[in-house]
N, C-alpha and C positions, 0 to 999 in steps of 0.2 A: 376334206370335202373343201369345195371353191363356192362363190358366190355363182359361178353359171351352172351349177348342181342346184345351186336354191332356185335361179331364174329357171331351170327349167323344169326343177317339177312343181312350180306352182306359176307357170307363164297365163293360166287359165284367170287366175287370182287375182291379179292385176287388171281386168276388165271387169273385177262381180264388184258387186254392193259388199262391206264388211257382213250383211245379215246373211249372205249367200253361203252352203256350204261348198268346202273344198277338196279336190282329189289331191293324197298326198304318197307320191311316190320314194320321195326324198324325208328322211328323218325331218320333221317340222322344226324342232327345238334347234339343230344346229344352222338354220336360217334366220335364228332371232338371236337380235343384240340386248341384251338389258339395258332398262332403264332406270325404272328405279323398285324399290319395296312399296306395295301398296296395303299390304296385309300382313300381321302376326299372331301364329295359335300356338297351342300346345305341340303338334305333331311338326309345324315347318313353316312356310312364309309362301306369301304369294308376290311374285313380281311383273311389272310392266316390261314387258319387251315389245321390240318393233323388229319387221321383218326387213332383210337387208336388201331385197330388190324392189316388195310392192312397197314397203311401206307402213303397211298394214298392223296396228296393234292387237297384241293379244297378253292375256295373262296365263300365268304359269302359276302353277301349285305347286309347291316344290314340299314332298314329304320325307321329313329323315329317317332313313331304314332304322335305324337301332332303335329309337324313340317307338315306333310305329310297333316294332317285338315288342320293346319293353312295357308297353301299355295294351299290350294282346288287342291289335285293333286292325293287323293282320285279314284278318277275314273283311271285316267293313269296308279296309281300304279295298281288295277285290271287287268286293260288291258294289261300291261306289262307280268304278268303272266299268262294273258289266254292268249296270242298272244306265248309267250316261252313254254306253256306246248303244241302247236300246231307243233313246228318248228323240224326238223332234216335236219342239213345240213353241208358239213364239213365248210362253211365259216361263219357260224352262233351259235356263243357262247352256248354251251348246259344247259338248266336248268334242276339240276335232282333232287330238292326237295324243299320245300320251309315249313315255319316253323315262331312261333309267340311267343311271351312272352306279360307280362304285360307295355312294354316299345315301343319294336320293331318287326319289321316285319323281316323274315331274307328270301334271294334267297339263295338257294345254288346251285351253278356253277362252272365248271371248270372252274382250274386257267390257267390262259395263263402267261406262264413263261417270253413271251420276251417284254410285255410289248406295253405301246401305242405307237402306228406309229407316235404321234404326236412327242412322246419325240426326235426319230430317226430324224424327219424333222427340230423340233428345231439346233439340234447338227448340222448338216447338211446344212440347210437353205435351200437345194432346190435338187430333185431328179432329175437323168439323165432320159431320155425318156422311154427310156429301162423299168427301173426302177418302171415308173409310170403306161408304162403299163402292167406289170406284177399286180398290185396292182390293177387296174383299172380293167381288166378282173377276178379278183376272185371276186370284187364287183360287176359286172355284173350278174355273175354266181349266188350270194346270193341275187340280187335283182330280176333276174328274177324267182327264187324261189317265192320270196315272192309275187311275182304279180301273179303269177300264182295260191295261195290261195287268191288271191283278196285285199291282204294285203300291203298298202303303209307304209314303216320305217319310212319318214317324217324327221330324223334325223343325215344325212351323214354327217361325218366332222371327219378328222386325230384322234378327240381324242375319237370318239367311234368307231376307229379298233386298235383291241389289236393285238399282234404278236403273234402267237405259237413258242416254242421253236425250231421248222427247217423251221420258217421266213412265216409259210403261215399267211394270214389275217384272223381276224372274226370278223363277225358285233356283238357290243354290245350296251344295254342300248335301250331297247325297248319300254320305256316309252310313246314315241308318235308314236308309230305305230299302225295302226287303219287298221280295215277291212274296205273297200270302193266299193260297190256296183254301184254309182253314182256319188255324189258329198259329200266332206266334208268340212265344212265352216269355223272348227275351227282353228284358228291361232296360230300355234305352230312350235318349232324347233328353231334353233340357227338364230340370224339376218343376218351374212355373208351368209349363205346356203338359205334362204328362196325364193322361184318362187314369181314371183310379183303378181302369181292369189291367192297366200296363204295373200299378203300384204293387196289386194286388196279385200280380204272378199268375189270374185266374184264367191267362188266355185273350190272345187281340185281335183285331182284323184290321181294315182299312177304315172304321169307324172313330180309329183314334185321330186321323186326321180332322174329321169334322169337330170332333171337340177342343182339339187344338185352334182349329178357325174359330169357335165362342169364344177360348181367350184371347186370341190374337186382337177380335173385333173389340172386346173389355178395353184390351190396354192401349190400342190406337185412337178409340175415345178419350180413354180418363186418362193415361200416362202412368198407369198400374196395372199390376197384372189382377186378377180377382181373387187370389188366394193368397194371404198375406203369411208371411214367416219369417225370422232371420236366420235361417238355416233350409239346408233341402231336406233334411228330416223334417222339421215343424211346416214345412209348405207342404210336403207329402200328406204331412197328419190334416193339414185344413182341407184338404184336397179330400180324403178321405170320409172326411167328419161332415164334408158341407152337403149332401143328400144334394148335390146340384145348387144349392142355395146362394148366392149373392147379392152382396149389397150393390145399388145404382145409385150412383150420384143422382140428384135433384138437376134437371132441368136440361143432363147431358143424353138421355136417353130417349126417343119417341119412344110411343107405344109398340110399334114393329120394332126396333132397334132392340129393346131392352126384349121383346118375346123369342126373338130367333136365337137371343142370346144363351136364354133361359131353355131353349131346346135344343143347342147343341151343347149345352153341358148336362144332359142327361146323364145321371151318374150308371145308368141302367143302359148298356150299348145298344137293343134293343127297341128304347122308346124313344131312341137319338136321331133329331134329325138328319136324315141321309141315310141310316141303316138298313131301311125299306129294300125292297124290293126294285124300285126305283133309282136309289139310291142317289146320287146330285142332282136329279130333275126334282128331287123332295128340296133340296134348299134352293134351286133355281127358282122354285114356284111358290118359295114363302113371300108373304106382300111386303115385306120389307125391299126385296129386290122387286117387287110388281114395276117397276119404270126402267128397269134396266132392259138395253138392248143384246141380248146376247152376242148375235152375229155380229153386230158393229164391234161390241166389246171384243169378240176373237178374229176380227180384221182389224185391231187394231182402228177403225173408226173414229172412236169416241175421244174427244179430247182427252188426255190428264189433266187432272187438277193442277199438278207441280210441275213444272218443265225445271230440271234442273241448270245451274248455269255450266255448260262446257262450251270451250271456246273453238278446241279442234278435237280430232279422234283420241288423241294420246294423252288429255288432259285431265291431270291428276290432282286437279284444287277441291275436289270431293272425297278424298282419301287425306287419312293423319300421315305423318310423315314414319320414317322408321330410320332409326340406324340399321346400317348395315353387319352383318353377322362376320368374322372371323371363319375360317374355313374348317368343318370339323372332321373329327377322325374318319376313314374310313369306316365301311360295313365289315364286319366278318363273313367270309365265304357261307358261313351256314343263313348267317340273316340275309344276303343275296339268294342263296336258294329258296328262299320262301316265294320270292317273286323271279323265278325264274321263265314264266311267258308272258310278264307284264310287257 
C-alpha cells in the first residue's frame, strides 16, 4: 500500500475536525505511523500513531492474540468491538476501525490527549464537590445513552475515564459492556466497584452501573473507595456485609452529596436510584444535580472545571512513558481462527 492509497481513502478527513466521523475505504492501520506507546496492560498496549497524509493522531489498542485466548477473553474482545461499533456519543470514545495480523488484534480509536482522570485524582488526592458533580453529570449522560440501547457498561472506574484536550471525559474500555434484556450472571468488573448482586451471582442488570457511580462519586471526593480491604476477597466481603452503609468523612460531603451516594449504594437493586421505570431520569432529578443544565452538559456548553495542559494534537505529556516491547511470537492458526471475522 502506498501513501497515495492513504490519501484517497481519507481525502475528506483532511478537511474534517478530529471529532468528525470518517469513512474508510482503505484499512486505516496501514496509513498510520507509530509515534510512541502511551499505555500498557495485561492483554496488550496502546500506541499513539499519526496518519501519513492528514497528520491526525489516533490511538491504536493492540491485543496480543495468544494472551487473549489463554486468559479466556475471546468473547469479551469480540463484544467490545461489537458494542463500540454501535455507539456514537460525546462522552464515549470513538472506534474508527479494526485490523489484525499474525500476532495482534488492533482497535483504532480517537486519541484523547488529556489522559486518564485517575492520574489527576492521584495527583490531587481528591476533587472538590463541584468538580465531581461535573464529571458525574457527563457520566450520567453516557450511562443513560448506553442503557437506552440496553447496554450495561459494567466497568466504571477512574482508570476508564479519559479526558479530552478541552477537559471533558469519555468512557473507554468496553470489554465488559453487554447488551442485557433481562439479567446477566457473569461476574466481571473491578472488585472495588462490584455491586452486591454481581458478587452473589444472583443476576444483575443495568442498575450495576448506578452502584458503580455511587462508588466513583465517593472515591473522587475522598481519594479512597468506600469498601476497604487488602485483597479482592476482603473488598467483596466488605461490600456484601455493608448493607449499603458507608462512612462519610466530616466536611467532605454536603447533605445532598451524601444522600445521592447512599441511594446509589442500595444493596437491593430495586431500591437503588436509577432502577425504576424512569431510570436515569431519577438520577438526574436528584437534588444534588438540581443546578445541572443537562442540555448544556450534553452539548458541551458548560466550561469544564479542569482543562488539561495540551500543547498540540499529538501531545503525550499527560501519559506515562513505556519501554518498547520486543516482537512476540506469532499466534497459532487455531488462535487466529477465533478472530476470523475481526
